[in-house]
N, C-alpha and C positions, 0 to 999 in steps of 0.2 A: 785374171789377166793383169799383168804388171808386176807380179811377183816372180822372182827368179828362183827356181828350184834346183835341186842337186843335179837333175838330169841336164838342165840347160848349162849349168856351170861345167859339167864334165864334157859336154859337146864343145863348149868354147875352149876348154883346155886342150882338147884333142886337135882342134883347128889351129890353135897357137903352136902346138908342137909340130904339126905338119908344115905350117908356114915358116917357122923360124928354125926348126931343128933343135935337137936336144942340147947342143953346145952353145947356142946363142941365147937360150932362155935365161940362164943366170945373169948374163950381161944386160938383158932386157929388163929384168926385175931390179937390178942394181941401178939402172938409169931411172926407172920409175920411182924407186925409193929416194934417190937423190933429188928428183924433181919435187916429190911430195915434201921433202925436208926443206927445200928452198921456198916452197909455197907457204908452209907453216911459218917459216922465219919472216917472210915478207908480210904475211897477214897479221903477225904480232907487232910489226913495226908501226908506230904511230908518229907521223911527222910533227904533229902538234905537241907531242911530249917534249921534243927538243926545245920548242919555243917556250914552253912553260918553265923548263929548267933555266933558260936564259933570263927569264923575268925575275927569278928568285936570286940569281947570282949577282 
């Protein structure tokens, strides 16, 4: 219990196709990809890094 198998993934994909339709899925994944990209960018940003650079200047 807790592990997701191929059967569960296929069921989820079928539900997504039924809910959003075939034409909306690329737009949905594009939005998810952009969100993940922004999250990674924000998680790499360290506000203390800017303060350290100012000390050395």
